[in-house]
N, C-alpha and C positions, 0 to 999 in steps of 0.2 A: 504494500500500500504506500501511498505517496504523501502521507502527513496531512496537514491542514491546508486545503486549497481554497482560495478565494475566487469566486466568480463575480464579476461586476456587470451590472446593467442598471444605470442610474437615472432612467427617465420615467416613462409613464407605465400604467398598469398593463396595457397591451404589449408594450415592449418587453416587459418582464415575462409575461406569459409566453411570448414567442421565443424567449431564451430557454424554455423548459427542456427541449432535447439536449442542448449543450450542457445544461446543469446536470442532467441525468448521466451523461457521458462522464463528466468529472466525478460525480458521486460514485460511479462504479469502481473507481480506482483510488479514491481519497479516503483517508481515515475519518476526516470531517470536512464537510463542504459548507463554506460560509458564503452566503449571497450578499453582496454589497448592493443596496438599492437606495434610490433617492426617496424623499418623502412622498412623491406622487405615485410611486410604484410599490411602496412598502406592503400594502395589503395583498397584492398579488404574490409577493415573495412567500408569504405564509402558505399559499396554496400549492406551491410547486413540490412535487415528489423529488426526493434526493437532497433537499435543503435541511441541514442540521441546525444552522444558526443564521439569523438575519442581522446584518449591520446596516444601519441607516445613516447616510450622510448626504447632504445636499451639495452637489458639485456645482460651483459657480460658473463653470464653462458649459454646463449642460442644461440646467434648469431654466425655463423660460422667464422666471421671475427670480433671478439669482440673488442670494444674500451678499452683503458686503464681505469682502475677504478680510479676515482678521487673523492675526498671529495665533491667538488663543484657540480659535476654532480649528485651524489647520493642525496645530500642535496636538490638540486633543484627539483629532482623528488619527494622526500618525501613532499616537500612544495606544489607542484602541486596537489598531491593527497589530502593533508590536506585541501587545498583551495576549493576543489570540495565537501567537506563534505561527503565523502564516508562512509556509515555505514556498508556495507557488501561487501564481495568480493568472487567471484567464480573463482578459478585459474585452467585453462585448460592447461595441459602439455602433451607432447608426452611420450611414455613409457620410454624413455631414459633421460628425463628431470626431475629436481627436482623443486618442487613448494616452497621449504622452503626459499631460499634466498629472493624471492619476498614477501613471507609471513612476513618475518622479517621486510622488509622495510615498508610494509603496516601497521604493528603494530606500527612502529615508527611514521607513519602518522595518527594514531588514529583510524584505522579501527577496529571495535569492533568484527566483526564476519567474519571468513575466512574459506572457505572450499576448499579442494583439495584432489587429490590422493597422498598418500605418503606411500611408503614402509619403509622409514626411520622414526625413532622416531621423532615426531614433537615437543615434549615438549609443551610449551604454545603458539606455533605459529599457530596451527590450532584448530578451534572449531569443524569442521567436517572433520574427517580423513576417507576418502572413500577408499574402497578396490575394486578391479576389479577381477572377476573370468572369465576364458575363454579368448578369443581373439576377442572381438567384433569389428565391423567396427568403425573407428575413430569418426564419428558423434554420434554413439550410446554410445561410451565411454564417450565423452564429455557431452552428455545429461544426462548420469547417475550421473555425478558429480553435475549438476544443480539440479537434482531430490533429491539427497542426502541432498542438502542444502535447500530443501523445495520448489523448483520451478518446476512447471509443465507446459507443453505446453497448450495453450488455446484449448478449444473445437473446433474440426474441423481441427486442425493443425496435419497433418500426420507425421511431423518430417523429411520431405525431405529437401534438400538444396534449397535455394531460394536467389534471389536478389531483390533489390528495382525495382519497375516498376513505370512508363513506362521507357523503354529503349530508347536510342536515335535512330533517323532515320538514317540508314546507307546505304540507297539505292544509294547515290552518290558514295559509295565505292564499293558495291557488286551487285547493281542492285536488281532484284527480289529475294525473298527467293527461296531455292531449289538448294543446292549445297553441295559438300563434302569439309569439311575443313581438311587440314593436318597441324598440328602444330609440327614442327620438334624439337624445342629446349626444353631443360629441365634445371632445376636449377643446376644440376651437370652432368658431362659427362657420368657417369656410367649408367644413365637412358635414354640416347638418342639412338634412332634407327639410325644406320649409314647413313650418307648422301647419299651414292649411293643407298641404299635401298629406301630412301625417294624419290629420283629422279625417280627410277624405278616405284614406286607406283603412282606417279603423271602421268607418261606416260601411265601406264596400265589403270588407272581410266579414263583418257581422251580418250584413245582408245575405252573404253567401253561406251563412250557417256556421262560421268559425267562431270559437270562443277566443276572445282577444284579451291579452294581458299587456299593459303598458308599464315599462320599468324605467327607473331613473334613480340617480344617486341623491343623497341628501343635498338640498339646494335646488333640485330639479322639480320640486312639487308643483310649482305654478305651471310649468311647461307640461308635465304629465297630466295634470288635471284638465288643461285645455285640450290636449290631444285625446284624452279618454272620453270626454263628454259623458254621455249616459250609456255608451255602447261598449265600453271596455272596463275591465278591472284595473284600477289605478294603484300600482305599487310604488309610485314615486317616493323615494326617501324612506321606504319601509323595510329595506333589506340590507344586511351586511353584504360584503362581497362574497363571502362563503354561501350565504343564503341565496344571493343572486345566481351563483353557479348552480344551485339546486333547482331554482326556478327555470333556468335555461335548459337544464338537463331534462326537465319534464315537458319541454316544448317540442312540438313537431317541427317547427321552423322558427327561426329568429330573423327579424327584419331590423337592420341596424346600419348606421353609417360606419365609416372607418374609425372605429373607436374601441376602447378596451373590451366592452361587452361582446363585440363581434368575435374577438379572439377568445374570450371566455366561453362563448357558445361553441367555438371550434374545439376548445380544450375539453368540453364535456361530450363532444361528438354529435352536436346538433347541427343540422344543415342551416345555412345562412343565405338570406337574400341581402346582398351588400350594396348599399347606396353609397357609391364610391366617388368622391370628388377627386379629380386627377391632379390635385396640388402635390401629391406624391404618387408614386407608381403602384398600380394595382398588382403588377407582377411581383413586387416586393412585399406588399402589405395586405393583400386580400386574405380573407379567412383561409387557413391552411389545413389541409388534410381531411376536410369534410366536403360533401356536396355543397357547392356555392354557385350563386348566380350574381354577377357583377352588373349593376345598372348604373347609368350615368355616362355622359359623353367623355370618354377617355382622351379625346383629341381636342378638348375645349381650350380656349386661349390661356386659361390658368394652369395648363399642364406644366408640371415640374416646378411650379413657382414657390412651393412650400408656404404659400400664403396662409396666414391665420384668419384674416378677414377677406372675403371674396373680392378680388380686384375688378371683377366684371359686373357691370350693372345687371341686376335681375338674377344673378347667380344661376345662369342657364344650364350649367352642367348637371345640376340636380333638379332645378325647378321644372325642367322640361320632362322629367320622369313623372308620369301621372299615376294615380292610384290603380288604374286598370292594369298597368304594366306590372306593378308589384303583386296584385292579386293573381295575375296570370303566372308570374314566377313562382309564387307560393304554391299554387295548385299544381303546376307542372312538377315541382319538386316533390310534393306529396305523392303524386302518381309514380314518379321515378323511384322513390324510396319504398313504396308499397309493392312495386313490381318484383 
């Protein structure tokens, strides 16, 4: 075994879930696996199989609302890593993030072997400088880093997303399994399907005889109430992430934008209708390893812009997707799964 190994993924919930196969590869060979997460992804870290311990630290070069850099905070983080006795680290980053600031801090903490993707010259900061060719899905990209560092998935692990089981009993919230979930919120406005389209989809699905559940995080209650109206069960703000996983596990199909719950649905094995704004590439970030339909104009002018607020008047990439297209995708997927 290879001692205490730290795996870093320091951004959002969905990003942490997509790191799951890489984490399991590390866990197969490590005595202890520590997942370093940012505050926005911390809850997802608790769901990943293979994680023995979670360390939370907000990286000021990654978080979209970064804290001020202070000596005391950086020194405290370095001391925490040193106290854990980390011998190796596998740093997982998105295509627009640098692993080098974290590698420097881990060197200061005494970590002897560090691997990451780096286009920039890493000097003595990396022992394994990994390069990526092509544009693979994010879980495969992350797993390739772990493999470059000498970690392989155990026999029988197909590399799909996963969560710890058993999941909590949520029958008191949703009743029996067998419903369609619509999750309207995303971490940034540019990725959201317009509210009026969400409301239309709820009504259209209900008219077709589907039981509809609308989900949302704490703070989304006003949105989920508006979307639900009188035709859907509103669970906005009523579930922990662990409970949300169980709700999604009981669904026949999940409808969601490019956001954490879409990846959580994939991690519990539920098909996804993905309302995907092309501000980032669907090839990288679409729901992974489950039946999925991607809706939205992937060649819209906002393509690859990484915009947080839509730069195009009217948000056409998603506004032009109407409720009938979503209902058709849901029912086609239900027929495919039943076949």
